[in-house]
Structures are given as C-alpha cells and as structure tokens.
N, C-alpha and C positions, 0 to 999 in steps of 0.2 A: 555791354554785350547785348546786341539786338535780339538774339534768339531767346526764347522764353525758358529754355532748359539746356543744361550742360550734360553731355553724355560722356562718361569716362569708363575705362576698363578697370576692373578690380586690380588691386596692386598689393604686392608684399613690401611693406615699408616703402611707400611711394617715393618717386623722385621729388625734388623740391618744386619743379615746375608743375607737376601734378597737384601738389598741395596748394600752390598758388591759385591755379584754376579752381580747385575745390573750395577754397576759403573765400574766393571772390564771387562765387555764384550763390544765389539764394535758392536755386532750384536745380538739384543734381540727381541724375540717374546714374547708377552703376550697372554696366552690362553683365547679365547672367545668362542670357538665352542664346548667345552666339555659339557656334561650333568652336570648341576650345583651340586657340592657336598656341603652339609651343614656343619656347624660347623668347618670352616677353616678360614685361614687368608683372604679369599676372602671378608668376611664381618665382621671381628673382628680384633682387635689389642690388644696387651698385654702391660700393664703399671704397674708401681709400686705405691702402695698405702700404707698408714700407717699400713694396715693389711697384706700387702704382695702383690704378683703379682695378678692382676685382669684383666679381659678382658672387652673391650667395644665392644658391638655387634650392628651392624646395622640391624634393622628388614627389611626383604625383602618380596616381593611377587613373587611367581613363576607363571608367566603369562601363562605358558603352563603346569601347574601341575608338577609332578615329572619328566617329560621329558623336562623341560625347559633348554635351553642352558644358559650358564653364560651371554651371550650377551642379553638375554631376561629378566633377573632378574631386577625387579623394586624395588625402595626403598619405604618403608612404613613410612609415616611421622605422622600418626594420634596419635601415642603415645608420640610425642614430644621428640624423642630420641636426636636430636641435642642439645637441652638445657641440657638434662641429661648428655650427653657426655662432654659438656663444663664445667658443674658444677663439674663433677668428675675430669676432668683434672685440673681445678682450685684448687680444694681441695688437689689434690695429688702433684701439682708442683708449686703452687704460691710462695713457699719459695725457689725454685731452683734458681740458679744464673742467668738464662737467660729467665725465664718465662715472666717477665714484658717486656723484650726487644721484644719478639715475640707475645705478647698477642693480640695486635690489629689484627694481620694477622689471628689468629685462631678465634677470635670473628667474623671476616668477613666471614671466611670459614663456620662456623656453622650457618650463616644466609642464606646461599645459599640452594637451593632445587633442585639438579640434579634429573632427572627422573629415570635413571637407575643406578644400582650398578657400572657398568663400568665407567659411567660418574663421579660418586662420587669418585671412586678410582683414576681416572685419574686426577681429580682436587686436590685430596689429595697429589698425587705424584708430581704434578706440583708445589704445594706449598712447599713441602719439598725440591725439587731441587732448587727452587728459593732461599730458605733460606740458602741452602748449597752453593749457587752461582755456580751451575753446569748447563751447557747446555747439554741436553741429549735427544735423540729421540729413539723411538722403534717402532716396527711394531706389528701387531696382526696376529694370526693364520688365514689363509684363509679358512681352512676347518678342519674337525676333522680327526686326525690320531692317533691311539694308539701308534705307533712307527714311529717317523720321522727319516730319515737317516741324519747322520752328525749333530745331534742335541744333546746338553747336556740338558737332560730333568729333570727339577726340579718341575714339576707340582704337584707331591705328596710329595715333600721333606720337607714340613712344616706342616705335619698333625699328628705327634705323640705327645707325652705328655710333653717332656722336653723342657725347654726354650733354651737349648743349652749347650754345653760342656764348662764349665767355663775355662778349660785350653786353649781353642782356642780363647777366648775373653779377652783381657787385661782388668784388673779392672780399673774403673774410679769412682770418687766419685759420688754416687747417693744421692738423696735428703734425704733418710732415712738410710744412711750408719752408723749413730750412733746407730741404733737399729736393723738393719737387715743385713744379709749377702749379698754380691754382687750377683745380678741377671743378668746373661749374656743374650744378644740377645733378649731384649725386643723390643718394637716398636721403630722406629727411633725417635719418640717423646721424649723418655726418654733421648736419646743421645743429642738431640737438646736443651732441657731445662736445662740439666746439663753441657754440654760442649760448647754450643753456636757455634761460628765460628770454634772451634777446632774439631767439630763433623766430618767434612769431613776428616781431617787428621787421625782421629781414624779409619774411614771406609777404607780409602786408605791403611792403614797398615795391614788390615786383608788379609789373603790369599784368592785368587780368587777361590781356591778349598777348600771350607769349607764343611766338610762332615757331620756336625751335622744335626739332624732331630728335628724339633720343631713343636708345634701346634700354 
C-alpha cells in the first residue's frame, strides 16, 4: 500500500474485508469527525440467517440532529436491541462449530451499555481482536478533511449493496452451506463462529488491496 495511512469508517462488528484492510495496515485512522451517515456499517453488521443475509442495526440518537458528527452519536437502548441482537445471533449460529466456544464472551458484550456508538464499536473491535489473538492499535481523525494527503481513504468503500465479490473471498463452510450459496464478506462474526482460531489465517490470506464495495 503506497499511502502512508489507511482511513476507515468506524464499524459495528466489521465486515471481513474491513478487517483485512485493518490488519494489513500498520498505520490506521478511524473517522470520527465526519457528519454521521445513516444506514452504513457504522451501526450495522451483516450476518447469515436461515433466510439468507440479514443485518443487525444498532439504534442511535443524533445528539446534534442531522449535523451530528460520528463522535457525537449516542446509542439508544430503550428498545432492548442488545437482547434482540444476541437472540438473532444465537438462532443463526448456535449450531456453528465455534459458537459455544465464544458464547460467554458475546453474552458479556451484550450486557454492557456503552454511551456512544464509537465506544460500542471500539468494544466490539477489541473483543474481535482478542478472540483473534491480535494486538493492534489505531488512531482517530483529529479533524474533518474531505481529502487527506497520502491517505488510502475507505470511508465510503462499504456503502453500496453487494456483500462482496465472491471471487475475491475464498469459500469456507458456513452454517447454512447445505441450503444456501456461499455469502462472501459478511461480518467478522460469521468467520469467527464458523472457523474459530482459523479465522485469522483466512483474513491474513486476503489481499490488502481489496477493491470490493459492500454495504
């Protein structure tokens, strides 16, 4: 990667491609100073259910209205979404090879109540890195700039409709492989629950220059 820094959006249990970029770069910024865009991986992740791909969305509060920065977005808990997310994950992955192995860590995660979306996403990423047995640090954008010099900018790279180009993501056995086609580049959760400790090897084999665009 010729650029000196990688710029990513914050993400709720990020897509596999996001994780590949993140782990392949030694100098990462995560964007906090943008005007918050809705309906992106900033507050949602994509998993595989018996009915096909589905998204889990974290309800949020724009504390400054439509001009709220990502750093100002708070998490809304009154609808009980953590329990709903946990039940959906349990229903989708309880028969996967490694769900029971990681179960208690996710039960603990969904019992926490971070105030802001960034705090929630940082906790989710920290959990994933711990399960992958990876030590990794990143920084945050100090201010807003539409175009940073010497930066590989992926802030909008995950906002279209496809989950990813199947040819760029090697197939692995997913929990519903007996009834559904392979779905590439879902949340890192799909990889963890299906591959367990081998998830890191899978991510490390992906090219650091993955040109797919996904939502």
